[in-house]
N, C-alpha and C positions, 0 to 999 in steps of 0.2 A: 151558360144558358142563353146569353144575349147573342153569341155567334150561331148558335142552333136555331134561335128563333129568326134571326135575319135570313139565315139559309132557307129555312122553311117558307118564309114570306117570298123570297126570291123565287123558289120552285113554283109557288102558287101563281104568281104573276108572269111567270116565264113565257107562256104562249102568247099572251097579249102583248108582252113587252117586245117579243121578236117581231109581231107584226107591225107594231108602232115603230120600231127602230128601222125596219126595212123600207117602210113608207117614208119616213123622214130622211133617211140617208139618201134615198133615190131622188128625193124632191129638194134636197139641200144643195144649194150653190155655194161653193167654196169662194169666198171673196178674195181678191188680190190684196186687200187691206187686212193684213193680219192683226192690227190693232184694234179692230172692230169688236166690241164686246159681244160675246155671244149669248144666245138666249138659253136660259136654264129651265128645265122642264120638271115637274113634280116627280118625285121619287127617283128618277135618274139623273136628275141635275144636268151637268154639262157632258153627259156621256157621249152625246152624238158628235160634237166637234173634237172630243178627245180620241175617240176611236178612229176618226179620219186621219189622225197623225200617227207617225211611227214614234217609237220611244224618243228619239233625239228631236224629232220635228215638234213632239208635244212639249218638250222642255223649252225649245226656242220660242214656241207660240205663247206659252205662258209668260216667259221672260219679257216678250215685247209688249204683252198686255200690261204687265205691272210698270214697265219702264216708260211707257207712253200715257199711262193714265193720269189724269190732271191731279190726283191725290197720291199718285205712286203707290196705289193700293188696289188690289183686285180680289173679289170674293168668289172662290171656286166652290160650286156646289158638287161634292163628290157623290157618285152613284150610290145611294142607299147608306150614305155615311155622314150626311150632314154637311155644314160648311167648313171651309178652310179659308181663313184670312191670309193672303199673300202680300208682303209689303217691301218697299224699298224707301220707305220714309224714315229718316233718321230719327225723328221723334218717337215714332212707333217702336223703332228698335231700341231706343233707350228705355221706353216704358217697359218692353218685354224683358231685357236683359238686366236692367238695373232697378227702376223705380218699383215694378211690381214683380221683382225677381222670384219670391216665394210662390206666386201663383202659377208661373210658367215653368213647368218642369218637362222632363223627358216623357213621363207618362207610361202607364202600362203597355200601350200598344207598341210603342217604339222599343221599350226594353225587351218586350217580347220577340220582336224581330231580331234583336242584336244579341240576345242572351246566349245563343249557341256559341257565337264568336267571342263576346267579351265578358260573358258571365255578369258579375255584379261590380265590374271594374269601374273606375272613376268617370269613364266617358259613357257608362250605361247606368248611373246611379242617381238618385235623388235624395233629398232630405239629409238626414243625419248620417246615413251611409256615405253620401257624397261628400258632406262637410268634414267627416273625419279623414277620409282618403286625401281630400284636398290639403288639409293641414299637415298631414305626413308627407306628402309630395312637396309642397310648398317649401318646407324646412330644408329639404335636401337640394331642391333647385336653387336655393339662394346661397349655397356654399360656394366658396372660391375654388375649393378642391375639386368639386364636380366640373365646374367650368374649365379648369385646367385639364382634366381627364378627357373631357369632349374635344378640346383642342388637339389633344395627343392622338386621340382616336381618329379624328378627322384627317389630320396631316399624315398620319401612317397609311391610311386607306388611299390618299391621293398619291403619295410618293411610291407606295408599293405596288398598287393595282391600277387606279384609274389612269394616271399618266402613261405608265408603260403600256396599257392596252391601247390608248389613243396614238401613243408613238408608233407602235407596230401597225396600226391602221393606216397611218399617214405614210409610213415607209412602204408599205405594200398596197397602198392606194385601195384599201378596203372600205366598204360602206357598212356602217354600224347603225343600229337602231338606238339612237342616243337616249330615248326615253327608257329603253330596257337598261342601258348601261348605267343610268342615273339611278333608277329603281334599285339595281343590284348594289350600287354604291351606297345608297341610303339604308337599305336592308341591313347589310354588313354592319354600318354605323350604329344603327339603333339597337341591334342585337347585341353588340359589344357594351354599348352604353347601358342597356337595360338588364341584360343577363350576364354580361362578362363572357359571353360565347361568341365565337367567330364562325359563322356559317360558311364563309369562304364563297359567297354567292358571285362575287366578282373576281374570282380566280381566273387565269388566262383562258382556261378551257370553257369558261361561262357555263358552269354545270347547272343542272336542274336540282337544287338542294331540296330535299323532301320538305322541310319545314317551310322553306320560302314558297313552294309550289302550293302546299296545303293552305297557307296564309292568303295566297293570291285568289284560289279557288273559294275559300270561304268568304273572303271580302266581296267578291264579284256576286256570289249567290245571295249573301245578305242584301246586297243593294238591290238585287232583282225583286226581293220581298217588297221594298218600298215602292217599286215602280208599278206594280200590278194594280189593275183597275179593281179586281175582284179578290180581296185578301182571303176569302175563305178557300180559294183554289190552293194557294200554297200551304194553308193550314190542313187541308185535306190531304195533299201529298205528303206532308210531314207525318200525319197520322198513319197513313198507309206506308210510309217509308219507300217512296218511289220517286223516280226522275230527279230533278234538281235538288229536292230535299233530301233524298239519300246521299247524294254527292256532298251536300253540306254537312250532314251528319258525320260522314266519313273523314271530311277535311277537318272538321272542328275536333274530331276525336284525335286526329293525328297531332294537332296542334296542342291540345290539352295534355296528352301523353307526353309529348316532348317537353313542354313547359314544366309539367309536374316532375320530370326527372332531373331536370336542371335544378329546381327548387330543392328536391331531397338532397341532391348532391352538395349544393351550397350549404345547406343546413348541416350536413354531416361534416363538411370541411370545417365549418366554424366551431362546431362541437369538439372536434378532434384536434384542434390548434394547440400547440404548446404556447408556453408563456412568450417564448421569443417570437413565434409566428403570429400570435394574436396582437402583437404591437405593430405588425405590418398593416399598412393602410390598404383597405379594400375600396375599390374605386366604383364599380358599377351600382346601378340603383338597387338591383336585388340584394346584393351584399350590404348596402347601406341600411335598407329597411330591416333586414334580419338582425343586423348588429345593433339597430337602435331598439331592439325588443319586440319587433313585430313578427312573431314567430308563427302566426296562423298561416298554414300553407295555402289554403284557398285565398285568403286576403292578398298575399303578396303575389300569388300567380295572377289573379284578377287585375291587379293594378299594373303590373308590369306588361301584361299582353295589351292593355289599353295604350300604354305608351308606345309600345311597338306599331300599333296601328296609326297613331298619331304622328310618329316620326318616319313611317315606312314610305308613304306615298306623297306626303304634303310637299316636302322640298323638292322631290324629283318632279313632280308636277309643275311646281313653280319655275323650276329651272328650264324644263322642256319648253315651255312657253315663252320663257326669257330668251332663249337662244334663237327661237323662231323670230320673235319680234326684232331682235338684234340684227338678223340677217336682213331684214326689210328696212332698217333704219342705220345706214352706215355713219352717219354723223354721231349717233349715240355710241356706236362701238368705238369710234375714234376717240370720243371723250373719255370713255372708260379705260381705253388703252393708256391714255396719257395720264389717267389717275393711277393705274396700276404701276406705270413707270416711276411716278413720283413716290408711290408707297414703297416699292423695291428699294428705291435709292435712299429714302428715310430709314428704312430697315437695315440697310448695311452700314449706315452711318451711327445707328443706335445699338449699342450692345445690349444683349439679354432682353430684347423686346419680345413680348408675347405675341402669339397669333392674334389674340383679342385686340392688343394695341395696334397691331398692323392694319387690321381691317377696320377698326373703329372709325378711322378719319376718311374712309372710302365713301363720303356722302354721296356722290354722283352714282356710283354703283348700287348703293343702298336705295337711292330714289329709282334707278332703272328697274330694279328687282321689285319694288313696291308698285311701280306703275304696271308692270306686266301681271302682278296679282290683281290689281284693280280690274283689268280687262278679262283676265282668266284666272280667277280665284281657285285655289286647290279644293275648297269645299264650296260647292255652288249655292246650296240652300241649308237652312237648319230650322227644324220644326219643333216647336213646344206644344204642349198639351195644357190647357187650362184646367186647374184642380178646383177652381171657384169661379163664380160669375165676376165679370169685370166689364168696364167700358174703355175702350182704347182712346187715345187723345184725339182722334178724328170723329169721335161719337160713336163709333161702331160698337154695338153690344157684344159681348163674348159670354156664352154660356158654358157652364162646366163641361168639360169634356172636348170642346171645340179645339181644332188645331189652329195655331197662329205661326205663320212662316216668315221669317226674314230671308231676303234673297240677295246675297252679296253680287252674284253675277248680274242681275238686273240692276243693282244699284250702281255698278260701274258704268252703266249706259243711261243714267239719268241726267238729262240736260240741266236740270235745276242744281244739281250737285257739282258738275264738272264743266258746264258751259257748252255752247254749240260744237266745240271741237272735241267732244268727249270720245269719238271714235279714233282719235289720233294717238299715238304713242309718244307721250312727251314727259320724260323724267322731270324736266324743268318746272312742271306744275306742283312738284314736291320740294322745291329748292329756293334758296334765297342767296344771291351773290353777295357776299360781305366784302366791302371795300377794304384794301389793304393800305397801310401807310407807306409814305415815301415812294408812291408810284408802283409799288410791287403788285404783282398779279393777285386778283381777288381769290377768296376761298368759297366754295360752296358750303352751305349750311342746309342740312335736312330740316324741314319743317312738317311735321306729321299733321294729319287731319285728326279730328276727334274720332274715337273709335267706333262711335254710332253711325258715322258717315262712311266708315271704312272698316266693317266688322270681320275682316277676314281672319283675325286671330280672336274672334269673339270679342266680348267686352263685359264689363261688370264683374261680379264675383266670379263667373266662369272664364275669365280671360285667360288665354294660353299661357301656360307656365314656361313652355319651351320657346317662346318668341324670340328671345335674343340668341339663344342657341341656334335656333333656325337660321336667322340672319347671318351669324358667325359661319355656319356651314355654308350657305349659299354663296356668300361673299368670297369665302376662301376657295370654292371650287371655281368661280369666275375668274378670280385673279390667276390661278394656277393654270387653267385651260386656256384662257384668252392670252396669257403671257407666253404661250408656246405654240398655239394652233390657230388656224382659221377654221371655223366650224361652217361648213357649207351644206345646206339641205340638198339632198340628192333626189329631187323632184322634178317633175315637169313644170316648164314655164306656165303661170297662171294657177298653180296648185294652191288651194286654200285649206288648211287643216280643220277639221271638225272637232269641236269641244264636246267630249262625252262625259257628262256628269256621273257620279256614283257616290260611294262613301267618300271618296276622293276623286277628282276629276282627272281624265287623261286626253291625251290626243289620240283620236281614234285611228287605229292601224299603225300606230307607233311614229317615229320620227327618224327616217333614214337620212344619215348625214356622212359626208366625207370629210378628210381633214388635211388642210394644207400643210406645207412643210413646216417643220419645227422652226421657231423664231430665231434660233441660233443660225440655221442655214441662210435665212434672209440677211442676217447681220454679217455672215461671211461675205456673201455677194455684195452688199453695200460697201464692205471694206475695200474690196478690189475697185469699185467704182470710184470711190473717194480717193484712193491712191492715184488714180490716173495714169498709172504706169503700166509697162508691158511685162517687166521682169517680176519673177516670183519673189525675189527678195525685197522688192519695194512693197508688193502686195502683203507679204507676211509682216512686215514692219508696221503697216497700219492695222493688220489683223490683231497683232500683239496689243497694240494700243487700245483699240476697241475692246479687247478681251479684258484688259485690266479695269475698264470702267464698267463692265457687265459680268459681275461675279456669278449670276445664275446661268448665264451663257457658258462661262468656263466650266461650271459644275455639269452642265448637260453634255458638253464635249467630252469631258472625262468619263461620263457615263457610256457614251457612245464608243469611246476608245476601247473601253473593257468588252463591249459586246462584239465588236467588228473582229472577224477572223482573217479576212483577206483584204489587203490594201494594195494599191498600185505602188510603183517604185517612188513616185514623187510623194505620196502620202505616207509611205513608210519612212522616208527621210525626215518628213515633218513630225511623225509620231516620236521618232527617236529623239529629236531635239526637245520635243515638248515634254516627254516622260523623263528626260535626263535633267533638264533645268526648268526652273520657274522664271518666266521672263517678266521684267517690269517694263514699262514704257521707256522709249529712247530719251536720254542716253541710257544704254542698256546696262544692267547690272544683273546677275544671276545669283539665286539663293539656293 
C-alpha cells in the first residue's frame, strides 16, 4: 500500500513538479566546485543536481561531497523517499557495523531488490536467518581441508588455463581484455569451490557459458535497480514483465534452474554412496553443507549462490585495478618481482611447502594489493536500513526506516585518514621494515589498519569469511603472472580508466592488455650477454648454469619443448642434447 500511495502522490504533483524542475534546471548554474553542498528542496530533495549527472558522474559527485566534508558525512535527500546518511567517518562505520549492529540491517527494500538473484542467502538475510547461515558457513571456512582444497583449485586453474592463455597471447602478440580473463578465472574457481562444478569459462576458446552469462546479466540488472532515482519504475516493469525486468527474471530463472539441478544431483550422489565411497572426502562447500546434515534444498542453494556472487567479481575487480596501478608505478613492480624471486627460491629450498606457506610471507605484494583496494574497492558502497530510532556518533538523528551508507570508495580519498598524499599509490603506507641482525637485509612486515577505517571486507559480525582465501588467490595470481609476463595496457597515452560501481565495481569498457615475452626468454638473452662470448658452446655453458638456478624456467622450457613442432637445425641439436641428458652446472656431470 505504501508504494501505491507514493505513486499516487507522485502522479498528483507531476504537472507542478515538471514546471518546477524545468525552471530550476534552466536557471541552475553548475559550479566548478563539485564539493559545494547542494540545496535540497521539499519533496524532491536533491533531485535537481542528481538528474544533472549521468550515473557515473553522480557516483563521483557524491563521493567528492563525502570525502571533502569536514565531518566526512553528507546527508542526501532522496526524491520522495526521505534522507540517506552517507559517511566515510570510521567512528560512524564502527557504530553501524559493530556497536549498534542489530539496528542496522539489510532491510526489506534492499532484500526485495536482490531476492530474484540471491533468494534468502547469507548476503541478503537479516536476523536469525542470517545468524544461522553465518554459523554454518563459518564452521566450514575455518577448516584446513577447505583451505587446502582452495589452494588446489586455484593452482590448477592457473597452471591449466590462465598461464597457457597468457602464454599464447604473448607468443602471438594478441591483446586480451584482462578484466574479462580474470572474471572468467574467478568464476571457474568459485564454481568449483562452491558447487564442485567446473563451468570451463576460461577454456582456450573463451566460451559464453550459459550459467556465467546469466549470472552476469542478473548481477548487472539487479545493480540497476539500486541506481534508479524512481524505484516505482522498475517495480512497474517487474509487474508488467517487460524490459530490463523481463531479462532479469529470465536470467534469474536460468541461474536457479541450473543451481537446483546441481544440488539435486549432489544430494542423490550422497544418498547413493556405498560405504567405501562415503569415506571419501568431499571438498566443495555444497557437499560439506549437505554432509553436515543441512539437507534443505532451498537453504543450501541460497547460501551457495551468495558465495558465488561474493567470489565471482571481487577478486577479479581488485586484480584488474592492481595491474593498472602497477603499470603506472614501476618501482612497486620491481619490489614485487624481487619478493616473488625470494619466495620462489625459498619454495625450492623447502620441501612440501604449501601454497599458503609460499604466499604468506609476501608482505609487500599483500600491501600492494591492499593499497589498490583502498583506491579502487571491489564494493564501492554498502547501505543499511535502520530498524529502530538511533543517534549516530556525530549527533545525527536516525529515524526508523532511514538508510545509512558507509562509503569505502570515498574513505580511500579522505585526507584525515590517509594524509595529503592520499591520491598516491604507496604500498609502504601499510608496511614496516623490520631490521635484521648481522647487517642482513631487513624484512617487510604488513601492518593492517583497523577495519573501520578500511572496511573493504566489511567489519564487525558481518566481516568477510573469505578474506584470507581472497588474498591467497590474488597473491598466487600475481606471483604466477608477474613471474612470467610483463602486463602492458594496450591503451593510448594519457588514458585514464573509469571506475564503474555496481554490486561489484569494474573498469568501464574492460582492460585491454598485451603481454611481454615469458621471463624465461629474457633469462636466455641475459645468459648470452653474461657469457660475453661469440660461440654457441660458451653461451650454452652459461645457459645451463642459469637453468640450474631457476627451476621454474626449466619447467617452462620443458613445456615449450613439448608444444613446438618445428625447430631450426641449431635448436634441434640443443633439444636433442637437452632431452637426452639433464645437465648440472660446470664441471659437468649428466644424470
